[in-house]
N, C-alpha and C positions, 0 to 999 in steps of 0.2 A: 608243413604248412609255413607260409610266411606272409607278413603283411607288407603291402607295397604303398607307394605314395598315394595321397588323396584318400578316396574312400574305397579303394580296391583291396581285395584280399587274395593272396595267391596261396593255394592249398594244393600240395602235391603236383597235380598236372594241369590244373585249370585256373584261369584268372577270372574272378567273379567280382562284379560290381554290386553295390547295394541294391540297385534296381533289379538285379537278377534274382533277388531273394524275396520279392514281393509276396510270394505264396508260402513263405516259410513262417510257421507259427513259433516265434522265438520263445514265448512263455511256455508252450507245450513241450518243446525240446528240452529246455532248461529243467522244467519240472520232472520230466521223464528221467533225465540224467541224474538228478539229485535223488529221485526215488529208487533208482537202480544201483546206487552205490554199494549196498550190501551184497547184491548178487554179483556185481563186477569184482568186488574184493574176493569173494569166494571162488569165482572162476579163475582169477589170476593166482590165487593161492594153490589151487589144484594144478593149473598150468605150470607153475614153477616147479612143482614136485616132479613133473614129467620132463620139462626142458633141462633141469639141472643134471639129469642123468645122461642127457645127450650132449649138451653144450657146456657143461661144467662152468657156470658163470663165476668169474673172478672179478671182484670189485675192489677198487682203491678210492680213497677220498671220502668215505662215508661220513667222516667227521665234519665235512664241509656242508652237509645238509643243514640249513638253518631251521629253527622252529616255525618260522613264518612261511606262508604259502609262496610257491616259486613258479616261474616260467622256465621250464627246462629247455635249453637251446643246445642243439648238437648237430653232428654230422649224420647224414642219412645213408642207408645201405641199400644194396641191390634188392629190387622188388619189394622194398619196405618190410623185409623180413625181420628187421631189427625191432619193430614196434612192440610186438607182444613180449619179446625178451626184455626190453627196457621197462615196460610196465610191470611185469611180474617180478623182475629183479629189484626194481625200485621199491615196490611194495614189500618184498621180503626184507630189504635192508632198512627201510624207514618206517614201515607200517602205514604208509600213505599211498592212496590211489592217485596216480597221475593220469589225467584224461588226455588222450591223443587227438589232436585236431584232424578231421577228415574231410575229404572232398564231398561236394554236394551229390555227386553221382552215387555215393554210398548211402545217402540219406533220402533219396527220392522215392524209393520203394518202401512202403510202411513196414514190411516184414524184415527187409535188410536193415532199415533204420533201427528197428527194435533190437535186432541182433547186435548191431554196432554199439548201441548205447549200453546194452547188457554186458558188453566187454570193456566198457570204459572209454568208448569213442564219443566224440562230440563234433558236431558240425562246425567247421571253421568259419563262422559268421561273426562280423564285428560286434553286433549286439549280444550274441550268445557268449562270446569271449568276455565281454564286459560284465555280463550277469554272473558268469562263473567266477570272475575275479572278485566281484562284490560279495560273493558267497564264500570267498577265501579258499578256493579249490586250486590244487596243483594242476598245471597244464603243460603239455609237451608240444614243441614246435620245431620244425625243420626248415630254416630259411632257404635251403637249397632246393627243396621240393623235388620235382621230377628230374631236374638237371643232375641231381646226385643219385636218385633211384635208378636211372637208366644210363648212367655214365659207363664208358668202356673200361675194360679191366686195367688199362694202363693209366687210368685216372683215379684209381682207388684211393680213398682217404683224402681226396682233394675237396675243399669247400668250393661250392659254385653258387655263391650268393648274389652275384651280379650287383646291381645297385639297389638292393632291398633293405629298407630301414623300418618297415612297418612293425616288426616285432619289438623294436626299441620304442617306437611311438606308443604302442599298446601297453607295454610294461611301465613306461614313464608316466603316462596319463593316469594309471591306477596306482602308482607308487609301488609297483611290484618288484620283487627280487628276481633278477635273471640268474639262473644257475647253469653255467656252462658245463657241458659234459661231452665225453667222447666214447665211442665204442669201436672195437675192431673184432673181426670174426665173421659177422653176417655178410660182408661184402665178398667173402670167399666160400660161402655155403655152396655156391655154384660157379662152375667155369662157364664158358660160352661156346656153343656150337657156332653161333654167329652174333656179332655185335649188332646193335640197332641199325646203324647206317648200312651195314653189309646186307642184311636181309631186306631192308626197305628198298634197296636198289637192286635186289636180286630178281630173278624171274618170278619167284613166288610173290615178292613184294609188289611187283608191277601188275601181276594178275589180281591181287587183292585191291589194288588201287582202282583198276578197271571195274571191278565188281562193286566198288563203293565201300568195301570193308575198311580200307585204310584211306586216310585223307591224302591228297596229292600235293599238300602244301610244303612238303620237304621238312616238316618238323620231326626229325628222327629222335630228338631228345624226349619226345613224348611216347616213344615206342620202346618197349622192353627188349633186351637181348633174348636170344633163344638159349635157355639155361641148360647146363650139363652138370648133373650131380654125381653121386657115388657110382663109379663104374659106368658112366654114361647115362644113368637113369635120371628120373626126376626126384630122387631121394636126396635131400640136402646133405652135404658133407658135414660131419660133426666137428667143425672147427670150434675150438674153445672160444667162448664169448667173454671178452674183456670189456669192462666198463670203468671209466674214470669219472669222478665227480670233482669239478674244480671249485675254486673260491667263489662264493656268491658275490654278485654285483648288486649292491643295494641302490634302489632308485626312489626311495620314499621321499627324498627332498624335492623330487620333481612332480609329485602327485598333483594332477590337475593342470599341469603346464603343457604348453606346446613348445617343444624344444627347437632351437636353431639348428641349422644343418651341421655346423661344426660340432655341436653337442651330440647329435645323432651319430655322426661319423666316429667320434671318440668312443662312445659306448659300444657301437658295433665293432669297431676295431679291437677294443679290449676283449669283447666276447669271442671274436674269431681267433685272436691270438692265443687265448686260453685253450680253446678247443684244439688248435693246431699243435700246441705244445703237448697237450695230453695225448693226442694221437701218436706223436713221435715217441713219447715215453712208453705208451702201451706196446707199440711195435718193437721197441727195444726189449721190453720185459718179456714179450712173447718169444723173441729170438733167443734170449738167454735161457728161457725155460723149455725150449723145444725138445731137448734130449730127455726131459723128465716126463714127457707125455707117454702114455701107454702105447704098446705096439699096435693095438687094434685101431686107435684113433689115427696113428701115423699112417697106417695102411689105408684107411678109408678116405683120408684127406688128400692123398696123392693126386 
């Protein structure tokens, strides 16, 4: 998710204006999310016990987690497969549930919305974000959104934030602490049979456009690649999950303020620079530890 200029909020794959949320009951969603905290904690505790056996989470920088609530900001991975790993790992390391912002499409259906909230998801709506911050809750945001989720393999671990400053505005307005983090591994859970642009322009893609299944607007960045997992299946490769937590960026001095463009740029650049440094450090650490991985993992991630 990311916040954009004005009153718009960009979440994963969709740009939503406030007017698009007229039918959203902010108070109901906030109340449901707060009420579901215990259940979400239990779900992620259970999930971590499973995921740790497959992806062996390795975390550095835990000492940088401040006692105050944070807005976690980081790089996003292929097909958004990093989200449950980040949530369960952060809970395991800190004892705190971080709520991941989600697209409206995930909250339109009452049954799906209930499932998302029970797993620690929250609709990325400006007023909902504000209410959760007022309640002192940890939140998770990906400024790159769909541009990073669906990026081609040769652009792995590159931040694609464009000119988005909304997450800085949101954090500054509430005096929140930005906690930059980075992850590697989930971007390589799958190879690709076809990149987004390739299959969009293929015979299959053209057929789906004619049938109205795909839009013909050329937005291949909104289209996921066709994934290729273990031995060509849809089973994800068990790449080790690495997570780094950077130094917090405190914005309490800006609470209630509207920042000038140069201030927004400075904070955004500080955040992105921290994430990019952490990504490089994690990639180096993984390369140095590659020979220590078990034979089964090395076999399955080929």
